[in-house]
TORFITI-799221 format. One record per atom (N, C-alpha, C, CB): residue number from 0; atom name; x, y, z. Coordinates in steps of 0.2 Angstrom, whole numbers. Glycine has a CB too. Example, Ala and Ser with C-alpha at 12.3 -4.5 7.8 and 13.67 -1.06 7.14 Angstrom:
<nodes>
<node 0,"N",<66,-28,39>>;
<node 0,"CA",<62,-22,39>>;
<node 0,"C",<66,-16,39>>;
<node 0,"CB",<57,-22,45>>;
<node 1,"N",<64,-11,35>>;
<node 1,"CA",<68,-5,36>>;
<node 1,"C",<64,0,39>>;
<node 1,"CB",<70,-3,29>>;
</nodes>
This chain:
<nodes>
<node 0,"N",<79,-142,-93>>;
<node 0,"CA",<78,-136,-89>>;
<node 0,"C",<81,-137,-82>>;
<node 0,"CB",<71,-134,-89>>;
<node 1,"N",<83,-132,-79>>;
<node 1,"CA",<86,-132,-72>>;
<node 1,"C",<80,-131,-67>>;
<node 1,"CB",<91,-126,-71>>;
<node 2,"N",<81,-135,-62>>;
<node 2,"CA",<76,-135,-56>>;
<node 2,"C",<77,-129,-53>>;
<node 2,"CB",<77,-141,-51>>;
<node 3,"N",<71,-126,-51>>;
<node 3,"CA",<70,-119,-47>>;
<node 3,"C",<66,-120,-42>>;
<node 3,"CB",<68,-114,-52>>;
<node 4,"N",<66,-116,-37>>;
<node 4,"CA",<62,-116,-31>>;
<node 4,"C",<60,-110,-29>>;
<node 4,"CB",<67,-119,-25>>;
<node 5,"N",<54,-110,-26>>;
<node 5,"CA",<51,-104,-22>>;
<node 5,"C",<51,-106,-15>>;
<node 5,"CB",<43,-102,-24>>;
<node 6,"N",<53,-102,-10>>;
<node 6,"CA",<54,-104,-3>>;
<node 6,"C",<52,-98,1>>;
<node 6,"CB",<61,-105,-2>>;
<node 7,"N",<49,-100,7>>;
<node 7,"CA",<47,-96,12>>;
<node 7,"C",<51,-97,18>>;
<node 7,"CB",<40,-97,14>>;
<node 8,"N",<54,-91,21>>;
<node 8,"CA",<58,-91,27>>;
<node 8,"C",<54,-88,32>>;
<node 8,"CB",<65,-88,26>>;
<node 9,"N",<56,-90,38>>;
<node 9,"CA",<53,-86,44>>;
<node 9,"C",<59,-85,49>>;
<node 9,"CB",<47,-90,47>>;
<node 10,"N",<57,-82,55>>;
<node 10,"CA",<62,-81,60>>;
<node 10,"C",<61,-86,66>>;
<node 10,"CB",<62,-74,63>>;
<node 11,"N",<65,-85,71>>;
<node 11,"CA",<64,-90,77>>;
<node 11,"C",<57,-89,80>>;
<node 11,"CB",<70,-88,82>>;
<node 12,"N",<55,-83,81>>;
<node 12,"CA",<48,-83,84>>;
<node 12,"C",<42,-84,79>>;
<node 12,"CB",<47,-76,87>>;
<node 13,"N",<44,-85,73>>;
<node 13,"CA",<39,-87,68>>;
<node 13,"C",<33,-82,67>>;
<node 13,"CB",<35,-94,70>>;
<node 14,"N",<36,-75,67>>;
<node 14,"CA",<31,-70,66>>;
<node 14,"C",<32,-65,60>>;
<node 14,"CB",<31,-65,72>>;
<node 15,"N",<37,-67,56>>;
<node 15,"CA",<39,-64,50>>;
<node 15,"C",<40,-69,44>>;
<node 15,"CB",<45,-59,50>>;
<node 16,"N",<39,-66,38>>;
<node 16,"CA",<40,-71,32>>;
<node 16,"C",<44,-67,27>>;
<node 16,"CB",<33,-73,29>>;
<node 17,"N",<47,-71,23>>;
<node 17,"CA",<51,-69,17>>;
<node 17,"C",<50,-74,11>>;
<node 17,"CB",<59,-68,18>>;
<node 18,"N",<48,-72,5>>;
<node 18,"CA",<48,-76,0>>;
<node 18,"C",<53,-75,-5>>;
<node 18,"CB",<41,-75,-4>>;
<node 19,"N",<56,-80,-8>>;
<node 19,"CA",<62,-80,-13>>;
<node 19,"C",<62,-85,-18>>;
<node 19,"CB",<68,-80,-9>>;
<node 20,"N",<66,-84,-23>>;
<node 20,"CA",<66,-89,-29>>;
<node 20,"C",<74,-90,-29>>;
<node 20,"CB",<63,-86,-35>>;
<node 21,"N",<75,-97,-31>>;
<node 21,"CA",<82,-99,-32>>;
<node 21,"C",<83,-105,-36>>;
<node 21,"CB",<86,-100,-25>>;
<node 22,"N",<89,-106,-39>>;
<node 22,"CA",<90,-112,-43>>;
<node 22,"C",<94,-117,-39>>;
<node 22,"CB",<93,-111,-49>>;
<node 23,"N",<96,-115,-33>>;
<node 23,"CA",<100,-119,-28>>;
<node 23,"C",<98,-118,-21>>;
<node 23,"CB",<108,-118,-29>>;
<node 24,"N",<93,-122,-19>>;
<node 24,"CA",<90,-120,-13>>;
<node 24,"C",<95,-121,-7>>;
<node 24,"CB",<84,-125,-12>>;
<node 25,"N",<98,-127,-6>>;
<node 25,"CA",<103,-128,-1>>;
<node 25,"C",<108,-122,0>>;
<node 25,"CB",<106,-134,-1>>;
<node 26,"N",<111,-120,-6>>;
<node 26,"CA",<116,-115,-5>>;
<node 26,"C",<113,-108,-3>>;
<node 26,"CB",<119,-114,-12>>;
<node 27,"N",<107,-107,-6>>;
<node 27,"CA",<103,-100,-4>>;
<node 27,"C",<102,-100,3>>;
<node 27,"CB",<97,-99,-9>>;
<node 28,"N",<99,-106,6>>;
<node 28,"CA",<97,-106,13>>;
<node 28,"C",<103,-105,17>>;
<node 28,"CB",<93,-112,15>>;
<node 29,"N",<109,-108,15>>;
<node 29,"CA",<115,-107,19>>;
<node 29,"C",<117,-99,19>>;
<node 29,"CB",<121,-111,16>>;
<node 30,"N",<116,-96,13>>;
<node 30,"CA",<118,-89,13>>;
<node 30,"C",<113,-85,18>>;
<node 30,"CB",<117,-86,6>>;
<node 31,"N",<107,-87,18>>;
<node 31,"CA",<103,-83,23>>;
<node 31,"C",<105,-85,30>>;
<node 31,"CB",<95,-85,22>>;
<node 32,"N",<106,-91,32>>;
<node 32,"CA",<108,-93,38>>;
<node 32,"C",<115,-89,40>>;
<node 32,"CB",<109,-100,39>>;
<node 33,"N",<119,-88,36>>;
<node 33,"CA",<126,-84,37>>;
<node 33,"C",<125,-77,37>>;
<node 33,"CB",<131,-87,32>>;
<node 34,"N",<119,-74,36>>;
<node 34,"CA",<118,-67,35>>;
<node 34,"C",<120,-64,29>>;
<node 34,"CB",<121,-64,41>>;
<node 35,"N",<121,-68,24>>;
<node 35,"CA",<123,-66,17>>;
<node 35,"C",<117,-66,12>>;
<node 35,"CB",<129,-70,15>>;
<node 36,"N",<111,-67,14>>;
<node 36,"CA",<106,-67,10>>;
<node 36,"C",<104,-60,7>>;
<node 36,"CB",<99,-71,13>>;
<node 37,"N",<98,-58,9>>;
<node 37,"CA",<96,-51,7>>;
<node 37,"C",<96,-47,14>>;
<node 37,"CB",<89,-51,5>>;
<node 38,"N",<96,-40,13>>;
<node 38,"CA",<96,-36,18>>;
<node 38,"C",<90,-37,23>>;
<node 38,"CB",<96,-28,16>>;
<node 39,"N",<84,-38,20>>;
<node 39,"CA",<78,-39,24>>;
<node 39,"C",<79,-45,28>>;
<node 39,"CB",<72,-40,19>>;
<node 40,"N",<81,-51,25>>;
<node 40,"CA",<82,-57,29>>;
<node 40,"C",<87,-56,35>>;
<node 40,"CB",<84,-63,25>>;
<node 41,"N",<92,-53,33>>;
<node 41,"CA",<97,-51,39>>;
<node 41,"C",<94,-47,44>>;
<node 41,"CB",<104,-48,36>>;
<node 42,"N",<91,-42,42>>;
<node 42,"CA",<88,-37,47>>;
<node 42,"C",<83,-41,52>>;
<node 42,"CB",<85,-31,44>>;
<node 43,"N",<79,-45,49>>;
<node 43,"CA",<74,-48,54>>;
<node 43,"C",<76,-56,55>>;
<node 43,"CB",<68,-48,50>>;
<node 44,"N",<82,-58,54>>;
<node 44,"CA",<85,-64,56>>;
<node 44,"C",<80,-70,53>>;
<node 44,"CB",<85,-65,63>>;
<node 45,"N",<78,-69,47>>;
<node 45,"CA",<74,-74,43>>;
<node 45,"C",<79,-80,40>>;
<node 45,"CB",<70,-71,38>>;
<node 46,"N",<79,-85,44>>;
<node 46,"CA",<84,-90,42>>;
<node 46,"C",<81,-97,42>>;
<node 46,"CB",<90,-90,45>>;
<node 47,"N",<75,-98,44>>;
<node 47,"CA",<72,-105,45>>;
<node 47,"C",<67,-106,39>>;
<node 47,"CB",<67,-105,51>>;
<node 48,"N",<69,-111,35>>;
<node 48,"CA",<65,-113,29>>;
<node 48,"C",<59,-117,31>>;
<node 48,"CB",<70,-118,25>>;
<node 49,"N",<53,-113,30>>;
<node 49,"CA",<47,-115,33>>;
<node 49,"C",<43,-119,27>>;
<node 49,"CB",<43,-110,35>>;
<node 50,"N",<45,-118,21>>;
<node 50,"CA",<41,-120,15>>;
<node 50,"C",<45,-119,9>>;
<node 50,"CB",<34,-117,15>>;
<node 51,"N",<44,-124,4>>;
<node 51,"CA",<47,-123,-3>>;
<node 51,"C",<43,-127,-8>>;
<node 51,"CB",<54,-125,-3>>;
<node 52,"N",<43,-125,-14>>;
<node 52,"CA",<40,-128,-20>>;
<node 52,"C",<45,-129,-25>>;
<node 52,"CB",<34,-125,-22>>;
<node 53,"N",<45,-134,-29>>;
<node 53,"CA",<50,-136,-34>>;
<node 53,"C",<47,-135,-41>>;
<node 53,"CB",<53,-143,-33>>;
<node 54,"N",<51,-132,-45>>;
<node 54,"CA",<48,-131,-52>>;
<node 54,"C",<54,-133,-57>>;
<node 54,"CB",<46,-123,-53>>;
<node 55,"N",<51,-135,-63>>;
<node 55,"CA",<56,-137,-68>>;
<node 55,"C",<58,-131,-73>>;
<node 55,"CB",<53,-142,-73>>;
<node 56,"N",<55,-125,-72>>;
<node 56,"CA",<56,-119,-76>>;
<node 56,"C",<56,-113,-71>>;
<node 56,"CB",<51,-119,-81>>;
<node 57,"N",<62,-109,-72>>;
<node 57,"CA",<62,-103,-68>>;
<node 57,"C",<57,-98,-69>>;
<node 57,"CB",<69,-100,-69>>;
<node 58,"N",<54,-98,-75>>;
<node 58,"CA",<48,-93,-76>>;
<node 58,"C",<42,-95,-72>>;
<node 58,"CB",<46,-93,-83>>;
<node 59,"N",<41,-102,-71>>;
<node 59,"CA",<35,-104,-67>>;
<node 59,"C",<37,-102,-59>>;
<node 59,"CB",<35,-112,-67>>;
<node 60,"N",<43,-103,-57>>;
<node 60,"CA",<45,-102,-50>>;
<node 60,"C",<44,-94,-49>>;
<node 60,"CB",<52,-104,-49>>;
<node 61,"N",<46,-90,-54>>;
<node 61,"CA",<45,-83,-53>>;
<node 61,"C",<38,-81,-53>>;
<node 61,"CB",<49,-79,-59>>;
<node 62,"N",<34,-84,-57>>;
<node 62,"CA",<26,-82,-57>>;
<node 62,"C",<23,-84,-50>>;
<node 62,"CB",<23,-86,-63>>;
<node 63,"N",<25,-90,-48>>;
<node 63,"CA",<23,-92,-41>>;
<node 63,"C",<25,-88,-36>>;
<node 63,"CB",<25,-100,-40>>;
<node 64,"N",<31,-85,-36>>;
<node 64,"CA",<33,-81,-31>>;
<node 64,"C",<29,-74,-31>>;
<node 64,"CB",<41,-79,-32>>;
<node 65,"N",<28,-72,-37>>;
<node 65,"CA",<24,-66,-37>>;
<node 65,"C",<17,-67,-35>>;
<node 65,"CB",<23,-63,-45>>;
<node 66,"N",<14,-73,-36>>;
<node 66,"CA",<7,-74,-34>>;
<node 66,"C",<7,-75,-26>>;
<node 66,"CB",<5,-81,-37>>;
<node 67,"N",<12,-78,-23>>;
<node 67,"CA",<12,-79,-16>>;
<node 67,"C",<13,-72,-13>>;
<node 67,"CB",<18,-83,-14>>;
<node 68,"N",<17,-68,-16>>;
<node 68,"CA",<19,-61,-13>>;
<node 68,"C",<12,-57,-13>>;
<node 68,"CB",<24,-57,-17>>;
<node 69,"N",<7,-58,-17>>;
<node 69,"CA",<1,-55,-17>>;
<node 69,"C",<-4,-58,-12>>;
<node 69,"CB",<-2,-55,-24>>;
<node 70,"N",<-3,-63,-9>>;
<node 70,"CA",<-7,-66,-4>>;
<node 70,"C",<-7,-63,3>>;
<node 70,"CB",<-5,-74,-3>>;
<node 71,"N",<-13,-63,6>>;
<node 71,"CA",<-13,-61,13>>;
<node 71,"C",<-8,-65,17>>;
<node 71,"CB",<-20,-61,16>>;
<node 72,"N",<-6,-62,23>>;
<node 72,"CA",<-1,-66,27>>;
<node 72,"C",<-4,-72,30>>;
<node 72,"CB",<1,-61,33>>;
<node 73,"N",<-11,-72,32>>;
<node 73,"CA",<-14,-78,34>>;
<node 73,"C",<-14,-84,29>>;
<node 73,"CB",<-21,-76,36>>;
<node 74,"N",<-15,-82,23>>;
<node 74,"CA",<-15,-87,18>>;
<node 74,"C",<-8,-91,17>>;
<node 74,"CB",<-17,-84,11>>;
<node 75,"N",<-3,-87,18>>;
<node 75,"CA",<4,-89,17>>;
<node 75,"C",<5,-94,23>>;
<node 75,"CB",<9,-84,17>>;
<node 76,"N",<3,-92,29>>;
<node 76,"CA",<4,-96,35>>;
<node 76,"C",<0,-103,34>>;
<node 76,"CB",<2,-93,41>>;
<node 77,"N",<-6,-102,31>>;
<node 77,"CA",<-10,-108,30>>;
<node 77,"C",<-7,-113,25>>;
<node 77,"CB",<-17,-106,28>>;
<node 78,"N",<-4,-110,20>>;
<node 78,"CA",<0,-114,15>>;
<node 78,"C",<6,-118,19>>;
<node 78,"CB",<2,-110,9>>;
<node 79,"N",<9,-114,23>>;
<node 79,"CA",<15,-117,26>>;
<node 79,"C",<13,-123,31>>;
<node 79,"CB",<19,-112,30>>;
<node 80,"N",<8,-121,35>>;
<node 80,"CA",<5,-126,40>>;
<node 80,"C",<2,-132,37>>;
<node 80,"CB",<0,-123,44>>;
<node 81,"N",<0,-132,30>>;
<node 81,"CA",<-3,-138,27>>;
<node 81,"C",<2,-143,25>>;
<node 81,"CB",<-7,-135,20>>;
<node 82,"N",<9,-140,24>>;
<node 82,"CA",<14,-145,23>>;
<node 82,"C",<19,-146,29>>;
<node 82,"CB",<18,-142,17>>;
<node 83,"N",<19,-141,33>>;
<node 83,"CA",<24,-141,39>>;
<node 83,"C",<20,-139,45>>;
<node 83,"CB",<30,-136,37>>;
<node 84,"N",<16,-143,48>>;
<node 84,"CA",<12,-141,54>>;
<node 84,"C",<16,-139,60>>;
<node 84,"CB",<7,-146,55>>;
<node 85,"N",<22,-142,61>>;
<node 85,"CA",<26,-141,67>>;
<node 85,"C",<30,-135,66>>;
<node 85,"CB",<30,-147,68>>;
<node 86,"N",<30,-132,60>>;
<node 86,"CA",<34,-126,58>>;
<node 86,"C",<42,-127,60>>;
<node 86,"CB",<32,-120,62>>;
<node 87,"N",<44,-133,58>>;
<node 87,"CA",<51,-135,59>>;
<node 87,"C",<55,-132,53>>;
<node 87,"CB",<52,-143,59>>;
<node 88,"N",<62,-132,54>>;
<node 88,"CA",<66,-129,49>>;
<node 88,"C",<67,-135,44>>;
<node 88,"CB",<73,-127,52>>;
<node 89,"N",<65,-134,38>>;
<node 89,"CA",<65,-139,33>>;
<node 89,"C",<72,-140,30>>;
<node 89,"CB",<60,-138,27>>;
<node 90,"N",<76,-135,31>>;
<node 90,"CA",<83,-135,29>>;
<node 90,"C",<87,-142,31>>;
<node 90,"CB",<87,-129,31>>;
<node 91,"N",<85,-144,37>>;
<node 91,"CA",<88,-150,40>>;
<node 91,"C",<86,-156,36>>;
<node 91,"CB",<86,-151,47>>;
<node 92,"N",<81,-156,32>>;
<node 92,"CA",<79,-162,28>>;
<node 92,"C",<81,-161,21>>;
<node 92,"CB",<71,-162,28>>;
<node 93,"N",<84,-156,19>>;
<node 93,"CA",<86,-156,12>>;
<node 93,"C",<92,-160,10>>;
<node 93,"CB",<89,-148,10>>;
</nodes>
């Protein structure tokens, strides 16, 4: 099976979130940073990788994405801060 990822992006002021799924995390984040991701991420300049999870099956990643999209914003931020308390751009560590 191909590795898949669920990822959360934020903007420079860390006040907006975007959740996505991909099978190539570095390439997808580069697309977002270049403004070629989604219309939503381009509109709100969401290009900082705040959090990601790795899955061995795309169906698991999609299920997790749907779960996270149903969470309250505070829960999402708590999840991010549990793994990335400084809210740094994790793309630099990929």
